[in-house]
Structure formats: C-alpha cells, structure tokens
C-alpha positions, 0 to 999 in steps of 0.5 A, a space after each residue: 287777793 287781787 282787785 280782780 279776784 275781789 270784784 269777781 268773788 263779790 259779783 259771784 256772791 251777788 248773783 247767788 243772792 239774787 238767784 236765791 231771792 228770785 226762787 219761787 217760794 212760800 212763807 211759813 203761814 204761822 209761827 211755831 215749830 215746823 216739821 215735815 208733813 209726813 209726821 202729822 197724825 192725819 194720813 191724808 196729809 202725811 201721805 202727801 195725797 193733797 200735796 207736799 209741804 210742811 206742818 207747823 205747830 202754831 205758837 201764834 194766833 196770826 195766819 198769814 198769806 204764804 204767797 201773793 195771789 188770789 184766794 181761790 178757795 176758802 172754807 166758810 169755817 176759816 180752817 182752810 184756804 187756797 191761794 193761787 200764787 203769782 209765783 206759779 205756786 198754788 198753796 193750800 193751808 189747813 189749820 188743825 186736824 178735823 177742825 172743820 167740826 168746830 164750824 168756825 168757832 175759834 177762827 176769825 177770817 180777815 179775807 173773802 174768797 176771790 180777794 187779792 192778797 200779798 205775801 205776809 198779809 194776815 188772813 186769819 186769827 186762830 184761838 189755839 187754846 180753844 182748838 185744843 180745848 175742843 180736843 183738836 190738834 192745831 197743827 197747820 199744814 202748808 202744802 204745794 197743791 200745784 206749781 209751774 216752777 222749774 227745779 226741785 221742791 225744798 223745805 225749811 229744816 225742822 224747828 222754830 219758825 216765824 212768818 218771815 221764814 221761807 217754808 218751801 222753795 224751788 231751786 
C-alpha cells in the first residue's frame, strides 16, 4: 500500500470515528441485561406508546443520567424521570413495572426536578432485592420521548450492558 493510500485510509477511519462519536446518543441508564422494549410485560411500554427504546433488567443499584441536560420530570417516588438532553433527545427512564406502588421505598434520589445533570452522573440508587421482594419486576425502560435528531433510531443489541454503553443513537 502506498503512502497516499495509507494516509487516505487513515483519514477515512478518523472521519468515520468522529461521525460516530458525534451522533446523538443515549447511555444505558443502568447495568444489566438489555432487551428490546417490545419484550416487557407492560403493554404501555411494549407497544411504544410512550416512545421507542430499550429495557434493561438491572444487575446494579446505580441509575445514571443517560444524557446531559435538565431533569424536567421527576416522580417524587423516584421510580421515573425525564431529561431534556442537550443533544436534542428527551429521554424517559422508568424503573420497574408498577413500582410507583412502592411509594419511594427502595429508591434513593440524588437529584431534584430542575437540576442540570451530566451524562453518566448517578441520579438514583435502587434496591433491586426490595423491588423483587415487594412483588415487582425491576426491569428499567429507557425511552426516547421526543427528539430533533436527523437519521434513524438505532438500539444496542440484546445482551449484557454497562452504564458506559450506548443504548440508543441516531445515524
């Protein structure tokens, strides 16, 4: 391979990496096993009525901000919140199915409505064992409620994820 080809190919690789890095994206809000939103037991989420996204069965108690932006919706029970992202994506995170009935027991909030948050910042701790002991499914939904992004919505493949993984992106 000649010098020009090496330089051209390197430049093309760098441009592709920069484009991927710049694509508007959403981090996994919790570590665990990711599946498509259509697989959850709650029809309101599975039917995508509230938005398209992913479901994660959590294996860790920390729930993080999936995007940088403003916490514009926060249930006092801690089971659900919405962030209007700086990247044009409004995200809703809902921990568990019917966990609102726990009235905040098993949920420890670290933010308030109106707070500015950064992607990756811990917003909430959940007690997965307490949620299960109360008879609830701790599956955590991460949904794109609104967006101003160009391109199509893409989702991480099913399987194990961490909070450093991208759950959703537009390209």
